[in-house]
C-alpha positions, 0 to 999 in steps of 0.5 A: 515495495508497496504496490496498489493492485486492483483486488475485490474487498470481498472474494466469494469463496466456494464455502465461505466469505474471505476478506481479500484487500489491496493490502493483502500483499504487503501491509505496513499498519499504523500504530494502534495505541493513542500516543504511538498513533500521534507519535507515528502519524504519516498524515491523515489527509494522504491516501492510504496507499500513500501513507503505507508507501511512507510508512514502508520506509521505517521497514525496509530502511534498515541501513541508517537503523543498523549504522546508528546502533553500531555508533552508539555501540561503539560510543559506549565502548570507548566510554567503558574503556577510558572510564571503567564504568560498568554502566557504558559496558551495560548500555553497549549490550543493551543497544545490541539486544535493542538492534536484534529486537528492532531488526525482528520487528521489521519483519512483522509487516502485518502486525501494528507498528506500535512497537516498531516506533517504540524501540525506536524511541527506546534507542533514542534514549539510550543514546541520550543516557549515554550522552549525559553520562559522558558529559557528566564525567567532564571527560572533554575528548569524550564529550566531543566525540559523543557530540560528533556522534549525536550529530551523526545520529540525528542526521540519520533520523531525519534522513530515515524517519521524516515521514513521521515528522513527530516521531522523528523530531521527539527522537532528535530532541532527546538526544540534542537536549540530553547533551545541552541540558547536562552541558548547560548544568555544568556550564551555566554561563553558555545557557543564553546561546544554548537557547538560542542554538536550540531554536534554530536547531529546531526550526532547521530540522522542521524545514529540512524534514518538511523539504524531504517529506514534500518531495517524497510524497510528490514523487509517490503521488506521481507514480502512484498516478502514473501507475493508475493510468497504466492500469486503467481503461481512459474511457470507462475508469475500468481496470484495463487487461494489465490491471485484471492481470495483476489482479488475477496474479494477487489472488493466484498468490492468495490461493483463491479460486476464481471465475471469469465472465468474458462479454460482449455487447450485442447491437453496439455496433449499430448503436455506434453507426447510427448515433455516433462515435460520441454516443457509443463512448457515451454508452461505453461508460455507462455500461462500465459503471452499470457492470460495476455496480452490479459485480463489485466489491465482489469482483473486478470489471475489466474492459478488454477493448472495444465492446468487450468486457471481463469480469473476474470474481472469486470461486462461484458455483453453477448457480451463483454464476448463472445468477451473476450473469443474469444480473449483468445482462439485465442491468445492460439491457436497460434503455441508455439515455443519449441525450434528450429524446434519443434512447439506446439499446444494447444487449449482452452475451456472456460465457463464464468458466470457473477455474482453479487456483493452478490456471492462468488468466489466458487459458480461463480467457480462452475457456470463457470465449469459447463459451461466449461463442456458444451464447451468441450463437445460441440467440444472444443475451444469454449467459453460457457456463464452460463446465470443468467437467468438460472443457470441450462441451460448454452448456448453456446456464 
């Protein structure tokens, strides 16, 4: 299942730049070709993660796909048994081969989805071809059988593919019109009734798909907002401890080495006591904004609680870590315009640790906290690196 995770859009490696996006965990890419992009459009106005979540149904919902293929294969084999026409046997074999191909394509979750949609249309065409041949054979029993089969296939399409209405409706029309056009040619006296019924059927399917789609979008959006709140600090808008842990775990799975900064504001309590909690909250929000400006898109800023913050980036050497720490110190040291004529000043002390991909967040936090303690004891307003070479001896940057 797709999940939104707070991952920096660009992680700095120790030797080169490496791109890591929020979709690196599981991605469901839209089609690239113009016609498939138009048919498979999920909704251009929806957020990217909502689109990906809806598109995921085409990959994870395999039951209806297998059931539909088995249904069309059985129908073709029954038609072959009754008529002896080898074309039906060939259609049954093509259905089996196409099912194997479609299941294989569903495993390619990071590739463009053009083949997924194209093979879905091909399956509908096989179903439509079987319908045309059966109805044209004038086998009344088989005609009723394949009509029921077609309605079952259409129900499965609407229930599975409603997220891409054009794609789903194209499949529905291929199957539905294959029967109605062939039947109308053989029995033209029913043409007016079939035209009316086709219009009603089209509108009904559109309404059902629209309802399914709206309900799914509302559910996904509500879940998305609930999840966002669960990993976001409500005051600053930065990620909270849980959000940082998820980012850390995602980077660990990607094999990315990390650097962690532990920050503690200097002088915040005095500002809070002198100007009040409202002013303190305003200052914390501005600190969060400044940290975000400094570290993004190469890192993630987290408010741990109170006036403590964490910064997670990719692997940095001592020089790069010191430079980033100096940048954060300079940004936070600028005066804060609390209200007209009232300025506040705070500083920040930092402890930093460079850790390998096998180390946990808790371990890095403890080491960064020890480095922060040294920074506080050394006069504040400093960034201290906790060197891996001697974990018990924090050294000044």
